[in-house]
N, C-alpha and C positions, 0 to 999 in steps of 0.2 A: 834540716837537722830533727831526729828525733827527739824530743825531750816529751815527757810523760808529766802529764796533771797527775793531780792527788787522787782524782777519783777512778783513773786507770790504773795507779799504783794499788788503791785500797781494793779495789775489785781483783786483783794480783794476789792478794794477802801481803804486799811489801808495805814497809815506812821507808820514806829518803833518810837521809841523815841531817838534811839540811831542807829548807823551801825558801826557792826565790821566789822574790817578790819582787815582779817587774814593774809596776807602777803605769799610770797612765803617760806618759811621755817615752818610757822604754816599750811600750803597746803600741800606742799608736802615731808618735812623732817619727818620721822617715830617718831624721837623722837620729835619734837616739835608739830606734831600733838596732842600728849598727853595731851603739855598745851593749844592748842585752846580749845579740849574738856572741859577742866576741868574751862577754864572761860567761855566756852558757858555753861556748866551746873549752875555755880555761877550766871549767866544773868537769866538763868529759872527760879533758885530757890528763885531768890528774886523777881521775876514776872517782870522782865524788858522785854520791847517789842523790840526787838533788829533782824536786817537782815543781811545777808552778799550779795555783790553780786554774790557770785559763779562763773562762768565763766565768768562772765561777767570783772573780781577783773586782774587787770594787774600789775606785779611788778610798784614798784613806781618807778623806776628810778633809785634807791642810788645808786647802786655799779655800774652800767653806767656811775652815774657822778664821784664818788668820782677814779674811773678809769682814767676817764680823756675822754668820749665819751659821750660829751653833747649833741650832734644831736641824739644819742639814748636815751639819758634821755627824750629829749623836748617831742618826739617824745611819747614814755609812758606816760610821764606827761599829755599832751594833752590830748590822746588818755582816760585818769582815770578820768581827769577832765569835759571832753564832759559828759560822764557816770555819774560822781557825780550830776554835775548841771543838767544834765536832768531829775535827780529824786529826785531834788531839796533838797539833803540833806545839813542839817547844822551842824551835830554833829556826829562825828566819833571814835571811842575807838579801841585801837590796844595793840595786845601783842607784839611788836618789837619796842625798840626803834629807828630802823633805818626809818622805817617807818612812826613812830610819828613826827621825826626831820623833815623827808621830805615834808611830808604833813601839819604839823605846818605849818615851816619856809622857804618853797624852792616852795611851789605850789601858795601862794597868788601873786607872780610877772607874775605868769604865769594864773592866772583870778579862782584861785579854792583857796575861802576864805569858812575856816571851824572853826570848833571849833574840836579841835584834844585834845584827853586825852590818856594819856598812861591807861593802866589797875590797875598800882600799885594805880593811884591817885583816879581813881573810887573807887576801893576796901576800898581805905581807907574813902572814902565817905560815903561810905554804911556800912562801922564800924560803923562811929561815929555816921548815924543815926539812928544805932539801927538795919540795914535792914539786916546784914548778923550779925547771931548771933553764939557765940561757943561753942563748949562742954567743960564740966566744965573740965574734966581731958583729953586732948585733946591728941593727939599723940604727940605733939613735946613739950609738958608741961615740963621746966627742961631741956630741950636740949641743946648742947649749935649749934647755929647756927653763920654764918660767915658768911654778904652779899657782897655781891661783885658788886661796883660800875659802871654799865655799861655808855662807855664814852660819848654817845647820851643824855643819860638820865640823867646823873651826870653835865659833865663840859659843854655841850654843852644845855641843858635846865636848870641847877639847880634844876633838882629835886633831892634831897637828902632824904627828911626827911617820904615822902609819903612809901615806900615801906619800912623802919625803925618800920615806926610806925606800919603798916600791920603785920611787925613779932612781933610787941610787942604784942599784940593783941591773939598772940598763946601762949603767958605765957613761952617763951624760954627764956633762956640766950643769947644775942647780945653778940659777940667778936670781935673785930673791928682787920682787919689786919693794920700791920704797914702802908702800904700806903691806905688811905680811903680816900672818899669825893672828896673832890679838889683834892687832889695828888692822888686818883685811879690811877692804873695801869692796863692799855687796854689789855684784854684779847687776843688782838692778831689778831682778826679778822676784826675789823674795817677799813672804807676806801677801802675797796673791796679786803684788804689783804685774806679775807676767802676762796678767789677763785684762788689764786696765789700761786707757791712756795713760799716755803722759801728763803730771803735773807741768804747770809753766814755771819754769826756769832757763838756765842760761847753755848748759851740756844736757845731754841724756847720761844718766850713771853707766850705762855700759861702755859710750864711749872715753868719759873718763876712765873706767878703769882699762879696757882695751890701748890708750895711749899709753896707761902706765905699766902695763905689760911688755909693748913696743917698743920703749923707751930701757929694756934692758938688754934689747939687741938679742933677743932670744928668738931662733927661730920655729919654736913648735911654745904652743901656749898649754899647757896640760890642766884640765880639769878634772872633777870627781862627782861632778852633779849636773843631769840633763840640762836643766836649767841654765847653770852658768855657761855649758858649754852652748848653747844658741845663743846668749847676749853677747859673749867674746866673738864668737863667729858673726854675728851681727857688726858688732864695731870692727872686726878685722875689716869686713868687705866695706865698711864706710868707711874705712880710709885706704882702699882700693892695695890692701896689702896681702890679699887670699892667695898671691902666685908665690910668697916669698914667706908667710908665716902661717902652720898649720896649728887648728886649736882640736885636741883628741883629749878622750879620757884614757885614762891611767889603762881600764882591762884594754883598750884597743892599741898601748904600746907594747901591754905583755905579751899580747897575742901573736903579734907581730915578730918576737923576740925571744920566744919559747921555743926548744930544742921540738 
C-alpha cells in the first residue's frame, strides 16, 4: 500500500484531512498490523486524504504513565507534541483506545490540543454519510457477533454506541455478554498489565472474559482495540476454540463487507 507520511505530504505542499496515528501495536504487532492495513484500506477506498507520521511517531507514553513512570511519559508526550504541532495537526484518528484516550485527554495539559477520533466513531460517521456501502449479502450476514467493550473506549470515554452501530450495518445478530457497556469487564491488558507478569489469583482475567464471550454462543468476538484483540485471541486459544470462534477488529469486518 502507498501511504503518505506527513513529511512527504509537507514536501509536496499538501495537508491531509486527518492524521492516522498507528500506535505501537498497529506498527509492530503482527496481528495488529492487519487491523492497521484494514483501516488504511477503508480510508483509501472512501477517498480520505490521510497521512501517518511513520518513523517520527513515538509511543504516546500510555503504558509508561499507567506503570507509574511519569517522567518517561512526559518525555514521550513532549516529543510527540512537538512533532504534531510542528506539522500543524488538528485532527487525529487512531485504532487504539489507549492512544485515543492519551492523545485526547492527557496531551492538552502538556500543550497538545487536537480533535481525536477513534476509528469506530469515524466508521460510523462514514456509514451514516453513505460513503461506506455494504454488500447485500456480506460474509457476516446473520452471524452471531458479541462485542467486547474496551475500557478506554467505554468507561473512560463513554463510546458505546458507535462500535455497535457499525456492527449493525453488517446485518449480523449482536449478542451481548452479561457484563457489557458500563459493566463491561476488562480484557486484562489495560493499565500496563499487558507488559507484566500475572499477579497471583485463581483465573486469568482474559480467560474469564473469553468464557463470557463464548457463553453467548457467538461465532465472532468483535473488538475495537489491539490489546483486547490479543487477550481475547489468547483466551480463545486457551479454550481450544480457535477453529470455531474468530476474534476480529471492527475495521477488518467492514473492509471485508464493503462494496
